[in-house]
C-alpha positions in Angstrom: -3.9 -21.3 8.5 -4.4 -18.1 10.5 -2.2 -17.5 13.6 -3.9 -18.7 16.8 -3.1 -15.3 18.2 -4.7 -13.4 15.4 -7.7 -12.4 17.4 -5.4 -11.0 20.1 -3.5 -9.0 17.5 -6.7 -7.6 16.2 -7.9 -6.7 19.6 -4.6 -4.8 20.3 -4.8 -3.0 16.9 -8.4 -2.0 17.6 -7.5 -0.7 21.0 -4.6 1.3 19.7 -6.7 2.8 16.8 -9.4 3.8 19.2 -6.9 5.4 21.6 -5.2 7.4 18.8 -8.3 8.3 16.8 -9.1 11.6 18.6 -5.5 12.8 18.0 -5.8 11.9 14.3 -9.1 13.7 13.9 -7.6 16.8 15.6 -4.4 16.8 13.5 -2.3 16.1 16.5 -0.2 13.2 15.1 3.2 13.0 13.4 3.9 11.4 10.1 5.2 8.3 11.9 2.1 8.2 14.1 -0.4 8.4 11.2 1.4 5.6 9.5 1.1 3.4 12.6 -2.6 4.3 12.9 -3.2 3.3 9.3 -1.2 0.1 9.9 -3.7 -0.7 12.6 -6.6 -0.4 10.2 -4.6 -2.5 7.7 -4.0 -5.2 10.3 -7.7 -5.3 11.2 -8.7 -5.7 7.6 -6.3 -8.5 6.9 -7.3 -10.2 10.2 -11.0 -10.1 9.2 -10.1 -11.7 5.9 -8.0 -14.5 7.5 -10.4 -15.2 10.4 -13.8 -14.9 8.7 -13.1 -14.8 5.0 -14.6 -11.3 4.9 -13.1 -9.6 1.8 -15.6 -6.7 2.2 -14.2 -6.0 5.7 -10.6 -6.1 4.4 -11.6 -3.4 1.8 -13.5 -1.4 4.3 -10.5 -1.1 6.6 -8.2 -0.3 3.7 -10.6 2.4 2.8 -10.4 3.8 6.3 -6.6 3.7 6.2 -6.4 5.7 3.0 -9.0 8.3 4.1 -7.4 8.8 7.5 -4.0 9.4 5.8 -5.6 11.8 3.4 -7.0 13.7 6.4 -3.5 13.9 7.8 -2.1 15.1 4.4 -4.7 17.9 4.3 -2.7 19.9 6.8 0.7 18.2 6.8 3.8 20.4 5.9 5.9 19.3 3.0 9.0 18.5 5.2 7.1 15.8 7.1 6.2 13.8 4.0 8.2 10.9 2.8 6.6 9.7 -0.5 8.2 6.3 -0.5 6.6 5.5 2.8 3.0 6.3 1.7 1.7 2.8 2.4 -1.9 4.1 2.8 -1.7 5.1 -0.9 -1.5 1.4 -1.7 -4.3 0.7 0.8 -6.6 3.2 -1.1 -5.8 1.6 -4.5 -6.2 -2.0 -3.1 -9.8 -1.3 -2.1 -10.6 0.6 -5.4 -10.9 4.0 -3.6 -9.2 5.6 -6.6 -10.5 9.0 -5.8 -8.8 8.8 -2.4 -5.6 7.5 -4.0 -5.7 10.4 -6.5 -6.0 12.9 -3.7 -3.1 11.3 -1.8 -1.0 11.4 -5.0 -1.8 15.1 -5.5 -0.7 15.9 -2.0 2.5 13.8 -2.0 5.8 15.5 -1.9 7.1 16.0 -5.5 10.8 15.8 -4.6 12.7 13.2 -2.7 13.2 13.6 1.1 16.7 13.3 2.6 15.6 10.2 4.4 14.6 8.0 1.4 16.5 6.3 -1.3 16.1 7.7 -4.9 14.8 4.4 -6.3 12.2 4.0 -3.5 11.0 7.5 -4.2 10.9 7.1 -8.0 8.9 3.8 -7.7 6.0 5.5 -5.9 6.4 8.7 -7.9 6.0 6.8 -11.2 2.8 5.0 -10.0 1.3 8.3 -8.7 2.2 10.1 -12.0 1.2 7.4 -14.4 -2.2 6.6 -12.9 -3.3 9.7 -11.0 -1.6 12.8 -12.3 -0.8 11.8 -15.9 0.1 14.6 -18.3 2.4 12.9 -20.9 4.2 9.6 -21.5 7.4 11.7 -21.8 7.2 12.7 -18.1 6.8 9.1 -17.1 9.6 7.9 -19.3 11.9 10.4 -17.7 11.0 9.0 -14.3 11.8 5.5 -15.5 15.1 6.7 -16.9 16.0 8.3 -13.6 15.0 5.1 -11.8 17.3 3.0 -14.0 20.2 5.4 -13.5 19.7 5.4 -9.7 20.0 1.6 -9.6 23.4 1.7 -11.2 22.9 -1.7 -12.8 21.3 -3.3 -9.8 18.2 -5.4 -10.2 14.9 -4.2 -8.9 11.6 -6.0 -9.8 9.7 -2.8 -9.0 11.4 -1.1 -12.0 10.3 -3.9 -14.2 6.8 -3.7 -12.8 6.7 0.0 -13.7 8.0 -0.7 -17.2 5.4 -3.4 -17.7 2.6 -1.0 -16.6 4.0 1.7 -18.9 4.1 -0.5 -22.1 1.3 -3.0 -21.1 3.6 -6.0 -21.2 1.7 -9.0 -19.7 4.7 -11.3 -19.5 7.1 -8.7 -18.0 4.5 -7.8 -15.4 3.9 -11.4 -14.4 7.6 -12.1 -14.1 8.4 -8.9 -12.2 5.5 -9.2 -9.8 6.5 -12.8 -9.0 10.0 -11.7 -8.3 8.7 -8.8 -6.2 6.6 -11.2 -4.1 9.4 -13.7 -3.8 11.5 -10.8 -2.3 8.6 -10.1 0.1 8.6 -13.7 1.2 12.4 -13.8 1.7 12.4 -10.6 3.7 9.8 -11.7 6.1 11.4 -15.1 6.4 14.7 -13.4 7.4 13.0 -11.1 9.8 11.2 -14.1 11.5 14.5 -16.0 11.7 16.3 -13.1 13.3 13.2 -12.2 15.5 13.3 -8.7 14.1 9.5 -8.5 13.2 6.6 -8.5 15.5 4.5 -11.6 15.4 1.4 -9.6 14.6 3.1 -8.3 11.4 4.3 -11.8 10.4 0.7 -13.0 10.8 -0.9 -10.3 8.7 1.3 -8.2 6.4 3.7 -11.1 6.2 1.0 -13.2 4.6 -0.9 -10.8 2.5 0.7 -8.1 0.4 -1.6 -5.1 0.1 1.0 -3.4 -2.0 1.0 -6.4 -4.4 -2.8 -6.2 -4.4 -2.7 -2.6 -5.4 -0.2 -3.3 -8.2 -2.7 -5.9 -9.6 -5.5 -3.2 -9.5 -3.2 -0.8 -11.4 -2.2 -3.5 -13.9 -5.9 -4.3 -14.6 -6.6 -0.6 -15.2 -3.6 -0.5 -17.6 -5.0 -3.5 -19.6 -2.4 -6.0 -18.4 -3.7 -9.6 -18.3 -3.6 -11.2 -14.9 -3.5 -14.6 -13.3 -6.3 -15.6 -10.8 -3.9 -16.0 -7.9 -0.5 -14.8 -6.9 1.7 -15.5 -3.9 0.4 -13.4 -0.9 -2.5 -12.1 -3.1 -5.4 -14.5 -2.8 -8.1 -14.1 -5.5 -10.7 -13.5 -2.8 -8.9 -10.4 -1.6 -9.2 -8.7 -5.0 -11.8 -5.9 -5.0 -14.8 -5.9 -7.4 -16.3 -2.5 -6.6 -15.4 0.8 -5.0 -16.1 1.3 -1.3 -19.7 1.8 -0.4 -18.9 3.5 3.0 -18.6 7.3 3.1 -15.1 8.9 3.1 -15.5 9.9 6.7 -16.1 6.3 7.9 -12.5 6.2 9.0 -13.5 8.4 12.0 -15.1 5.3 13.6 -12.9 2.3 14.2 -15.6 -0.4 14.3 -19.2 -0.3 13.2 
């Protein structure tokens, strides 16, 4: 059941996106600000799915998010980029804007920033390299080896997801994605208990994992067999065709 305040959250997100839009268009926002702008589009898309069952609207807003982020990256300096925080990269994949995702991957910082953990960087680096700037399996195996070394024996379902995508292991992917989504559920439950997350986040991204949706898209492209439904990834949210809207559609918040 959707939150009774979801329409209010969507109205707030729309207002903030419209207020910030001119600054985004004119390249007058920081990395943090563009992520917040894209988050507004993501919230609007999830809200449309939950309130009206409109999967097309979800994908349209995810498309807007990815393309707005790509616009930011077109002039962003390397020092401002934090690859592990590229949530709009997942937005682009989740709506099948694979050309947009590829352009984001090509503009991502190729080395880890001082403000991100090695394993977080390598997770996104592997996905970008494997699916959007692939040159050899050897390069990607090296990323996986570095990832495993960075964990120092700790468990991380994201590493197993990457391994499963690399070798096309259906069973490993299914198990690792389930563990990943269980961790998402546990994290949001803890945030809610401690009142550390905004209610609008709990009602949207706390109930639908766009990152998980993107991982399913990549798994399908890799030839991994999938189940119809996963926790936080309803089957109706899965895209069936690339976006029909033009890339510049992000410059208008609502049609």
